[in-house]
C-alpha positions in Angstrom: -7.6 42.2 -15.7 -8.2 38.4 -16.4 -5.7 36.3 -14.5 -6.4 33.1 -16.5 -4.1 32.4 -19.2 -1.4 34.5 -17.6 2.1 32.9 -16.6 2.1 34.0 -13.0 5.1 32.8 -10.9 4.4 30.1 -8.5 3.3 31.3 -5.2 4.3 27.9 -3.3 8.0 28.3 -4.2 9.0 31.0 -1.6 8.5 28.9 1.4 10.5 26.1 0.2 13.2 28.2 -1.1 13.7 29.8 2.2 13.7 26.5 4.0 10.2 27.0 5.5 8.7 23.9 4.0 7.2 21.3 6.5 7.6 17.5 5.4 6.9 14.3 7.3 10.3 14.1 9.2 9.7 17.6 10.4 6.8 16.2 12.4 7.9 15.7 16.2 5.7 14.9 18.8 6.3 14.4 22.5 7.1 10.7 23.6 7.2 9.7 20.0 8.4 6.1 19.2 10.4 5.3 15.9 9.6 2.3 13.8 11.9 0.2 11.9 11.0 -2.5 9.5 12.4 -6.0 9.2 12.3 -7.2 5.8 12.7 -10.5 3.9 16.0 -11.0 2.3 14.5 -13.6 -0.1 12.2 -13.2 -3.0 10.2 -16.2 -2.2 10.3 -18.4 0.9 8.5 -20.0 3.8 8.6 -18.1 7.1 9.6 -20.9 9.6 10.3 -19.0 12.6 10.8 -15.3 13.9 12.8 -14.9 17.0 12.5 -11.5 18.7 14.2 -12.2 22.1 17.5 -10.4 21.1 15.8 -7.5 19.9 13.6 -7.0 22.7 16.7 -6.9 24.8 18.4 -4.1 22.6 19.0 -0.6 24.2 16.1 1.5 23.8 13.8 -0.9 22.4 10.1 -0.8 23.3 8.3 -3.5 21.4 8.5 -6.0 18.3 5.5 -7.0 16.3 4.8 -9.6 13.8 1.9 -10.6 11.9 0.7 -13.0 14.8 0.6 -9.9 17.0 -2.1 -8.4 14.4 -5.7 -8.8 14.4 -6.7 -12.4 12.6 -7.1 -12.7 9.7 -4.1 -10.6 8.8 -5.2 -7.2 7.7 -4.4 -6.5 4.1 -4.4 -3.3 1.9 -7.5 -2.7 -0.2 -7.7 -2.7 -4.0 -9.7 -1.1 -6.6 -11.8 -4.0 -8.0 -10.8 -3.3 -11.6 -11.0 -7.2 -12.3 -12.7 -10.2 -10.5 -10.6 -12.1 -7.9 -8.3 -9.2 -6.9 -8.8 -9.8 -3.2 -6.8 -13.1 -3.2 -3.6 -11.1 -4.1 -3.8 -8.2 -1.9 -0.7 -7.2 0.3 -0.8 -8.0 4.1 0.5 -5.6 6.6 3.0 -8.1 7.6 4.1 -11.5 6.1 2.3 -14.3 7.3 3.6 -17.9 6.5 5.2 -16.9 3.2 7.2 -14.0 1.6 6.7 -13.1 -1.9 9.4 -10.4 -2.7 12.7 -9.3 -1.4 12.0 -6.5 1.0 8.4 -7.5 2.2 7.8 -6.4 5.8 8.1 -9.5 8.1 8.2 -7.5 11.5 8.5 -4.1 12.8 10.5 -2.8 15.8 9.7 0.3 18.0 12.2 2.2 19.9 13.0 5.6 21.3 14.9 6.9 18.3 15.5 5.8 14.8 19.1 4.7 15.6 17.9 2.1 18.4 14.9 1.0 16.1 17.1 -0.1 13.2 19.8 -1.6 15.3 17.1 -3.6 17.2 15.7 -4.6 13.9 19.0 -6.2 12.8 18.7 -8.4 15.8 15.4 -10.0 14.9 16.2 -13.6 13.8 14.1 -14.9 10.9 14.7 -18.6 9.7 13.4 -19.0 6.1 12.8 -22.2 3.9 13.6 -20.9 0.4 11.5 -21.3 -2.6 12.0 -20.8 -6.4 11.9 -17.0 -7.4 9.6 -16.2 -10.3 11.0 -13.0 -11.9 10.6 -13.6 -15.7 7.1 -12.9 -17.1 7.2 -15.8 -19.6 8.4 -18.1 -17.2 5.8 -17.0 -14.5 3.1 -18.4 -16.8 4.9 -21.4 -18.1 3.4 -24.7 -17.3 5.0 -26.0 -13.9 5.5 -22.5 -12.8 5.3 -22.1 -8.9 1.8 -20.6 -8.4 2.6 -17.7 -5.8 -1.1 -17.2 -4.3 -3.0 -20.2 -2.7 -6.6 -20.6 -4.3 -5.2 -19.5 -7.8 -4.5 -22.0 -10.5 -1.7 -19.7 -12.2 0.1 -16.7 -11.9 -2.2 -14.8 -14.2 -4.1 -12.5 -12.1 -6.2 -11.1 -14.9 -6.9 -11.0 -18.5 -8.6 -8.4 -20.6 -8.9 -7.7 -24.2 -10.2 -4.7 -26.1 -11.2 -5.5 -29.7 -13.0 -3.9 -32.7 -13.4 -4.6 -36.4 -11.8 -8.0 -37.9 -8.2 -7.6 -37.4 -7.7 -11.2 -39.0 -9.1 -10.2 -42.2 -7.2 -7.0 -42.2 -4.0 -9.0 -41.8 -5.0 -11.3 -44.7 -5.6 -8.3 -47.2 -2.5 -6.2 -46.0 0.5 -5.4 -48.1 2.8 -5.4 -45.4 2.8 -6.4 -41.7 5.4 -5.9 -39.0 6.0 -8.0 -35.8 7.8 -6.5 -32.8 8.5 -7.6 -29.4 9.2 -4.8 -26.8 9.7 -4.5 -23.2 9.1 -1.7 -21.0 11.4 -2.2 -18.0 10.5 -1.3 -14.3 11.2 2.3 -13.2 11.7 3.6 -9.9 10.0 7.0 -9.1 12.8 8.2 -7.0 11.2 11.2 -5.2 13.3 13.3 -3.4 11.5 12.7 -0.2 11.0 9.0 0.4 7.7 7.7 2.0 7.0 8.5 5.6 4.3 8.5 8.2 3.5 10.0 11.8 0.6 8.9 13.8 -0.9 10.0 17.2 -3.9 8.7 19.1 -6.2 10.5 21.3 -7.9 8.5 23.7 -10.1 11.2 25.0 -11.9 11.6 21.7 -10.9 8.2 20.1 -9.5 9.8 17.1 -6.3 9.0 15.2 -4.4 11.6 13.3 -2.0 10.5 10.5 0.5 12.7 8.8 1.3 11.3 5.5 3.6 11.9 2.5 0.6 11.2 0.1 -1.1 12.4 -3.2 -4.5 11.0 -2.0 -5.1 11.9 1.8 -8.9 11.1 1.6 -8.3 7.6 0.1 -5.7 6.9 2.7 -8.3 7.9 5.4 -10.8 5.7 4.2 -8.4 2.7 3.9 -7.0 3.4 7.3 -10.3 3.5 8.9 -11.5 0.2 7.3 -8.4 -1.7 8.4 -8.6 -0.2 12.0 -12.4 -0.8 12.3 -13.4 2.5 12.8 -15.3 5.3 11.1 -13.7 7.8 8.7 -14.9 10.7 11.3 -12.5 9.3 13.6 -9.3 9.5 11.4 -7.7 12.8 10.2 -4.9 12.6 7.6 -2.7 15.5 6.9 -0.5 15.6 3.8 2.2 18.2 4.6 4.5 19.3 2.1 5.3 16.3 -0.3 8.6 16.1 -1.7 7.7 14.4 -5.0 5.2 11.6 -5.7 5.2 11.0 -9.4 2.3 8.5 -8.9 4.2 6.2 -6.3 2.6 8.0 -3.6 -0.8 7.4 -4.9 -1.2 4.2 -3.1 -1.4 3.3 0.7 1.4 0.9 1.8 1.6 -1.5 4.6 4.1 0.3 6.6 1.8 3.5 6.9 -1.0 1.5 8.0 1.0 0.0 10.7 2.1 3.2 12.0 -1.6 4.0 12.7 -2.5 0.7 14.1 0.3 0.7 16.6 -0.1 4.3 17.5 -3.6 3.4 18.6 -2.7 0.2 20.2 0.1 1.6 22.3 -1.3 5.2 22.7 1.9 6.7 21.8 2.9 8.7 18.7 4.8 6.7 16.1 7.0 7.8 13.2 8.3 5.9 10.4 10.6 7.2 7.5 11.6 5.3 4.8 15.5 5.3 3.7 16.5 5.3 0.2 17.4 1.8 0.0 13.8 0.7 0.9 12.5 3.1 -1.5 14.2 1.7 -4.3 13.3 -1.8 -3.0 10.0 -1.6 -1.7 8.0 1.5 -3.1 5.9 0.5 -6.1 7.8 0.7 -9.4 6.2 1.9 -12.6 6.0 0.3 -16.0 7.2 -3.4 -16.0 5.4 -4.6 -19.6 6.5 -7.1 -22.2 4.5 -6.7 -25.5 4.3 -8.5 -28.9 2.6 -6.2 -31.3 1.6 -7.0 -34.9 0.4 -4.5 -37.2 -0.9 -4.4 -40.9 -0.7 -1.7 -43.6 -1.8 -1.0 -47.1 0.7 -0.1 -49.9 -0.3 3.6 -49.3 0.7 3.3 -45.5 -3.0 3.2 -44.2 -2.7 1.2 -41.1 -5.3 -1.5 -41.2 -4.9 -3.4 -38.0 -3.4 -3.9 -34.7 -2.9 -7.0 -32.7 -1.3 -6.6 -29.6 -0.6 -9.3 -26.7 0.8 -7.6 -23.5 2.2 -9.0 -20.4 2.0 -6.7 -17.2 4.3 -7.2 -14.3 2.1 -7.0 -11.1 4.7 -7.8 -8.8 3.9 -10.1 -5.7 0.7 -8.2 -4.7 -1.8 -5.7 -5.7 -1.9 -2.4 -4.0 -4.8 0.0 -4.5 -4.4 0.5 -8.5 -1.7 -2.1 -9.2 -4.1 -4.0 -11.4 -6.1 -0.8 -12.6 -3.0 0.8 -14.3 -2.3 -1.7 -17.1 -6.0 -1.5 -18.2 -5.3 1.9 -19.3 -2.7 0.6 -22.2 -5.4 -1.2 -24.5 -7.7 1.8 -23.9 -5.1 4.2 -25.4 -3.4 1.4 -27.6 -4.0 2.9 -30.8 -2.8 6.4 -30.2 -3.8 9.5 -32.2 -4.6 7.3 -35.1 -7.4 5.9 -37.0 -7.1 2.3 -37.0 -10.4 0.3 -37.6 -9.4 -3.1 -36.6 -7.6 -4.1 -33.2 -7.1 -6.9 -30.9 -5.6 -5.8 -27.7 -5.0 -8.4 -25.0 -3.4 -7.6 -21.7 -2.5 -10.1 -18.8 -1.5 -9.2 -15.2 1.1 -11.5 -14.0 2.2 -12.1 -10.2 6.0 -12.4 -9.8 8.2 -12.3 -6.9 9.0 -8.7 -7.1 7.9 -5.7 -5.3 4.4 -4.6 -6.5 4.0 -2.1 -9.5 1.8 0.8 -9.4 1.4 4.3 -11.1 4.4 6.0 -12.1 3.9 9.4 -14.4 2.0 8.4 -17.2 0.7 5.2 -15.7 -0.2 2.7 -18.5 -0.4 5.5 -21.3 3.5 5.6 -22.1 3.7 1.9 -22.5 0.9 2.2 -25.1 2.5 5.1 -26.9 5.8 3.4 -27.2 4.3 0.4 -28.7 2.3 2.1 -31.2 4.9 4.9 -32.1 7.6 1.9 -32.6 5.2 0.3 -34.9 4.5 3.3 -36.9 8.2 3.6 -37.6 8.7 0.0 -38.4 5.9 0.1 -40.9 7.4 3.1 -42.6 10.8 1.5 -42.9 9.0 -1.4 -44.5 7.3 0.8 -46.9 10.1 3.1 -47.5 8.0 6.0 -46.3 8.9 9.1 -44.2 8.0 8.6 -40.5 6.2 11.9 -40.7 4.1 11.0 -43.8 3.0 7.7 -42.6 1.7 9.5 -39.4 -0.2 12.3 -41.4 -1.9 9.7 -43.4 -3.5 7.9 -40.2 -3.9 10.8 -37.7 -7.5 11.2 -36.6 -8.9 14.5 -38.2 -12.4 14.8 -36.9 -13.7 15.1 -33.4 -15.1 13.5 -31.3 -13.8 10.1 -32.5 -14.2 6.9 -31.0 -11.7 4.5 -31.0 -12.3 0.6 -31.3 -10.8 0.3 -28.0 -13.7 2.6 -26.3 -11.9 5.6 -26.0 -13.5 8.7 -27.1 -11.2 11.7 -28.2 -13.0 14.7 -27.1 -11.2 17.5 -29.2 -8.0 18.1 -31.1 -6.1 19.0 -34.3 -3.6 16.2 -34.5 -2.3 17.0 -38.0 -1.7 20.7 -37.1 0.2 19.4 -34.0 2.4 17.4 -35.6 3.2 20.0 -38.4 4.1 22.4 -35.8 6.3 20.0 -34.0 8.2 19.2 -37.3 8.6 22.9 -38.0 9.6 23.8 -34.2 12.3 21.0 -34.6 13.6 21.9 -38.1 12.7 18.5 -39.4 13.8 19.3 -43.2 17.1 20.9 -42.0 18.0 17.9 -40.0 16.8 15.2 -42.8 19.4 17.3 -45.0 22.2 17.4 -42.3 21.6 13.5 -42.0 22.0 12.8 -45.6 25.2 15.0 -45.6 26.7 13.0 -42.7 25.8 9.7 -44.0 27.4 10.6 -47.3 30.6 11.7 -45.6 30.5 8.7 -43.2 30.4 11.0 -40.1 29.1 10.6 -36.8 25.5 9.6 -37.4 22.4 11.5 -36.5 18.7 10.4 -36.2 15.3 12.0 -36.2 12.5 10.5 -34.1 8.9 11.2 -34.0 6.0 10.3 -31.7 2.5 11.6 -31.4 0.9 10.7 -28.1 -2.3 10.8 -26.5 -3.7 9.9 -22.9 -6.9 9.5 -21.0 -7.1 12.1 -18.0 -9.5 12.5 -15.5 -13.0 11.4 -16.2 -14.8 8.1 -15.2 -16.7 8.2 -11.8 -14.0 10.0 -9.8 -15.3 13.4 -8.8 -13.7 16.4 -7.1 -14.5 18.9 -4.4 -14.2 22.4 -4.2 -15.3 25.2 -1.5 -14.9 28.7 -2.0 -15.6 31.4 1.0 -15.2 35.0 1.6 -14.5 36.3 4.9 -14.9 39.5 6.6 -11.3 40.5 5.8 -12.1 40.4 2.3 -9.9 37.3 1.7 -11.2 34.4 -0.4 -10.3 30.9 0.7 -10.4 28.0 -1.5 -10.5 24.4 -0.3 -9.6 21.8 -2.7 -9.8 18.0 -2.5 -6.9 17.8 -4.9 -3.5 17.1 -3.0 -1.1 19.3 -4.7 2.7 18.2 -4.2 4.6 20.3 -6.8 2.0 21.0 -9.7 1.7 24.7 -9.0 -2.1 24.1 -8.3 -2.1 26.6 -5.4 -1.3 29.3 -8.0 -3.7 27.7 -10.7 -6.6 27.7 -8.4 -6.2 31.2 -7.1 -6.1 32.4 -10.8 -9.4 30.5 -11.4 -11.2 32.1 -8.2 -9.8 35.6 -8.7 -11.0 35.7 -12.1 -14.4 34.9 -11.1 -14.8 36.9 -8.0 -13.0 40.2 -9.3 -10.1 40.0 -7.0 -6.3 39.6 -7.2 -4.7 36.1 -7.1 -2.7 37.3 -3.9 -6.2 37.8 -2.0 -6.9 34.1 -2.4 -5.6 31.4 0.1 -5.7 27.9 -1.1 -5.9 24.9 1.7 -5.7 21.5 0.7 -4.0 18.2 2.0 -6.2 17.8 5.5 -9.2 15.8 5.7 -10.5 17.8 8.5 -10.4 21.1 6.7 -11.6 19.6 3.6 -14.0 16.6 4.5 -14.4 15.0 1.0 -11.9 14.7 -1.8 -9.9 12.4 -4.1 -6.6 13.6 -4.7 -4.1 14.4 -7.3 -3.0 12.0 -10.0 -3.7 11.1 -13.5 -3.5 14.7 -14.9 -7.0 15.3 -13.3 -6.5 18.1 -10.8 -6.9 21.1 -13.0 -9.7 19.8 -15.3 -11.6 18.3 -12.5 -10.6 20.0 -9.3 -10.4 23.3 -11.1 -13.8 22.9 -12.7 -15.2 22.3 -9.1 -13.3 25.4 -8.0 -14.6 27.3 -11.0 -18.3 26.4 -10.1 -18.1 27.0 -6.5 -16.7 30.3 -7.2 -19.5 31.1 -9.6 -22.1 30.2 -6.9 -20.3 32.5 -4.4 -20.1 35.3 -7.2 -24.0 34.8 -7.4 -24.2 35.4 -3.6 -22.0 38.3 -3.6 -23.9 40.0 -6.5 -27.3 39.3 -4.7 -26.2 40.8 -1.4 -24.5 43.8 -3.2 -27.7 44.5 -4.9 -29.5 44.6 -1.7 -27.0 46.9 -0.2 -26.6 49.2 -3.0 -30.3 49.0 -4.0 -29.5 48.0 -7.5 -30.5 45.4 -10.0 -28.4 42.3 -9.8 -27.8 42.7 -13.5 -25.9 46.1 -12.9 -23.4 45.0 -10.3 -19.9 44.5 -11.3 -17.2 42.9 -9.1 -13.7 44.2 -9.5 -10.6 45.3 -7.2 -12.3 43.7 -4.2 -15.3 45.7 -4.5 -19.0 45.5 -5.9 -20.0 48.4 -7.7 -23.2 49.7 -9.8 -22.1 49.8 -13.5 -22.1 53.5 -14.5 -22.3 54.8 -11.2 -18.5 54.8 -9.8 -19.7 56.4 -6.6 -21.9 53.5 -5.6 -19.9 50.6 -4.3 -19.2 48.3 -1.4 -16.2 46.3 -0.4 -16.4 42.6 -0.4 -15.5 42.5 3.1 -18.2 44.7 4.3 -20.6 42.2 2.5 -19.0 39.3 4.3 -19.4 41.2 7.7 -23.0 41.7 7.0 -23.5 38.0 6.1 -21.7 36.7 9.2 -23.6 39.0 11.5 -26.6 37.5 9.9 -25.3 34.2 10.8 -25.1 32.9 7.1 -21.7 33.7 5.9 -20.7 33.4 2.2 -19.6 30.1 0.8 -20.3 27.7 -1.8 -19.2 24.0 -2.2 -19.6 21.9 -5.2 -18.4 18.5 -6.5 -17.3 18.0 -10.2 -17.1 14.9 -12.3 -16.5 14.6 -16.1 -18.6 12.1 -18.1 -15.6 10.7 -19.7 -12.0 10.9 -20.0 -10.4 14.1 -21.3 -7.8 13.2 -24.0 -4.5 15.5 -24.0 -2.2 14.9 -27.0 1.1 15.9 -28.4 3.8 15.4 -30.9 7.4 15.3 -29.9 10.6 15.4 -32.2 14.0 14.3 -31.0 17.2 14.7 -33.0 20.1 12.5 -31.7 24.0 11.9 -32.3 25.4 8.4 -31.7 29.0 8.0 -31.0 30.0 4.6 -32.7 33.2 4.5 -30.6 31.3 4.7 -27.2 27.8 4.2 -27.7 26.9 7.3 -26.1 23.6 9.1 -27.3 23.4 13.0 -27.4 20.2 14.7 -27.8 20.8 17.5 -30.3 17.4 19.0 -30.6 14.1 18.2 -28.7 10.9 19.7 -29.7 7.5 19.2 -28.0 4.1 20.6 -29.1 1.3 19.8 -26.5 -2.6 20.1 -26.5 -3.6 20.4 -23.1 -6.7 22.1 -23.7 -7.1 25.7 -22.4 -4.1 26.8 -20.5 -4.6 28.6 -17.2 -1.2 29.1 -16.4 1.3 28.6 -19.5 4.3 28.8 -17.1 3.1 25.8 -15.0 2.3 23.8 -18.1 5.8 24.6 -19.4 7.3 23.3 -16.2 5.3 20.1 -16.2 6.3 19.3 -19.7 9.8 20.0 -19.0 9.7 17.8 -16.0 7.9 15.1 -17.8 10.4 15.1 -20.9 13.1 14.7 -18.6 11.6 11.5 -16.9 10.9 10.3 -20.3 14.5 10.7 -21.5 15.6 9.2 -18.3 13.6 6.0 -19.2 15.0 6.1 -22.9 18.6 6.3 -21.9 19.2 5.7 -18.4 16.7 4.0 -16.1 15.9 0.3 -15.3 15.1 -1.6 -12.2 17.0 -5.0 -12.6 16.4 -8.2 -10.7 18.5 -11.2 -10.5 16.9 -14.0 -12.5 17.9 -16.9 -10.2 17.3 -15.4 -6.7 15.0 -12.4 -7.5 17.4 -10.0 -5.6 17.0 -6.3 -6.6 20.4 -5.6 -8.4 19.8 -1.8 -8.8 19.3 -1.0 -5.0 21.3 2.2 -4.8 21.5 5.2 -6.8 25.0 4.0 -8.0 23.3 1.1 -9.7 19.7 2.9 -10.6 21.1 5.6 -12.8 19.1 8.8 -12.5 20.2 11.6 -15.1 21.5 15.0 -13.9 20.7 18.4 -15.6 23.7 18.0 -17.8 22.4 14.7 -19.3 19.2 16.4 -20.6 18.4 18.4 -23.6 17.1 22.0 -23.8 13.4 21.8 -24.9 11.8 23.8 -27.5 8.1 24.0 -26.6 4.8 25.3 -28.2 1.1 24.4 -27.7 -2.1 24.3 -29.4 -5.4 24.8 -27.6 -8.3 22.8 -28.3 -10.7 23.2 -25.3 -12.3 20.2 -24.2 -16.1 20.3 -24.1 -16.2 18.1 -21.0 -15.5 20.5 -18.4 -16.1 24.3 -18.1 -12.4 25.2 -18.1 -11.7 23.5 -21.3 -8.6 21.8 -19.5 -7.4 18.5 -20.4 -4.2 17.7 -18.3 -0.5 18.3 -18.8 1.3 16.4 -16.0 2.3 13.4 -18.0 3.0 14.6 -21.6 6.7 14.3 -21.8 6.9 10.9 -20.0 4.5 9.7 -22.7 6.0 11.2 -25.7 9.8 11.2 -24.9 10.8 7.6 -24.7 9.5 6.4 -28.2 10.7 9.8 -29.8 14.3 9.0 -28.5 14.3 5.5 -29.4 12.8 6.0 -32.8 15.7 8.5 -33.4 18.5 6.2 -32.2 16.9 3.5 -34.6 16.8 6.0 -37.3 20.6 6.9 -36.7 21.8 3.3 -36.8 19.5 2.3 -39.7 22.3 2.0 -42.4 24.2 -0.4 -40.0 21.5 -2.9 -40.1 21.3 -3.1 -36.3 18.5 -5.2 -34.8 16.1 -3.3 -32.5 17.3 -2.0 -29.3 15.8 -2.6 -26.2 15.1 0.2 -23.2 17.3 1.8 -21.9 19.5 2.7 -24.5 22.9 2.8 -22.5 26.1 3.5 -24.0 27.2 -0.3 -23.4 24.2 -1.4 -24.8 24.4 0.6 -28.0 28.1 0.1 -28.3 27.7 -3.8 -28.1 24.9 -3.7 -30.5 27.1 -1.7 -33.1 30.2 -4.1 -32.2 28.0 -7.0 -33.0 24.8 -6.0 -34.9 23.3 -9.6 -34.9 24.3 -10.3 -31.3 22.5 -10.0 -28.0 22.3 -6.7 -26.2 
């Protein structure tokens, strides 16, 4: 039977459910020292003096290191050169001379256990000369603002504009125009497992092994090798079970490199485990943009032009892809719509806050939020139904090249929208809304969003190896680094179909740079389309080897050999068959083995898409927003395992609803201190706060990879925030409420209802 397309249960879960998972803090090595980090309490300050005497005298303490003890110049984390000049804003391993955000590492302490290390860290005395904090984006680029990095003339780290057509002329001939200012607050990823690293150095082989909670072990290996001044062959990175990443573990951080550096320097294993306070304060935040978006439309609702100016908060430094993430926003800035004229500028701004980085969606949720809020605003101005204005502007033929440069590979956007409306019961809820308004009952609103994203593609390949051993089992080795997606299950289904075996006969290995020497990692909804395609190709090559060997063994033509049930048989001759295990034993005896390896890369991005509908009820007395109905229809290309895709959509919608209604990283405007530094202050929803999700899908296979897959991991975080906010705005429209800002907390909604023209 074919396994691709079947909703098989996740094979990864049993070990986790019975407590057999192995995470970073489970790694314990003889003679291991524990590292604690001394962090700046100030957002911006000169480092005047670091006194370590008291810490060195602390019980159990072994050593204290500051930037002065590291090689000169101070080592820094590398960046993807998305724009010129980024090397001037890279993150040092330890602060030298100046600190630029609260929580920046200033020194590290090593002790025999974690308790002694943290106690000793509190005894390090640091004297600061406090400087002005720069937390507001507009203030950061205002004349006279403190420039955070030497050698730069302003806090604008980069500026990029995507443009096409003649937007100025389009605005002049438009019937209506809207002008919106919107903010995407910073978000914390909040993985269940915080960051952590363990490193051990072997002097006899001059090799260092690093266990790391990461999404990208091969990238981490390359950066660690570069900073340590050694070859990648002398660095092994292992990603054990990873307790959530959501993009935040796709970057390498200073603490993780320090663990490796100090293990080699001292010749002893070093462990560092981040606590929750450090995670909220210092692990990269996502989003963090402010946008002014203007849009013009004709009388019939045809959108003529979009003119956007976006400021992206990069934080104090750039980590690996800090600057690359905002560049995705203009690329997908026109969403699923045919809009011929665009000017879309984005500027990356340095502030005295923790660095930003990828968080589930990574640049695409911001773009979807802007264009979907604009579509509702245009509909309101024109007196049109929000669904109708979308229908009139959706891309209908493929491939389609947007003026921003994105090529939409395949899809059926109108059908997707219609199916979402039907799934939500759109007409029913519009009728119910009218009844409630007539009776002055608790208001409800219906919000729509369509979404797209750019997944996989570019020049990033992925590796795949498939081998057959003499036991008859198949091993898949992938450069993807799964951490909750269910990829072991999906990859086993792909290999099983090609080789005529059951998925249970397939072992999937990943996350170890010794076992899998080359790879890229798991992020950006790429793993199935890119990593899965590499496995499909390698399995196809292995199948050819098996068929050729079976043809020789059975004295048959290769075209007559059929693989099924772990055997190779001659078509039409049931008695002529050989087990795959026997063929592998013969190959091993001949010293050749049976194995195939490939790399796969897509020539450009795949474009997953979707349409989401939210129905909400607003309590005017409390400001509480309740989600009554949520419908999502997604096009992820061909589905290998619908159960896995449903899980990805469910998790994404949960995080998208959280962004819309609950979550926001907040800094104090005067001193730059983090005000949401605990889970009492940074509100993460529970299961009771989230709606049931009615889900369906359409399949429009991508022509860009042999699986026809596109990607599913980020759909909910892109589609949910604008759908929820549009629904709340729709509910409150009779009350002439000014647009609300994210997140729509009860207090914020209540205050706006109590004072419609006032501040939030």
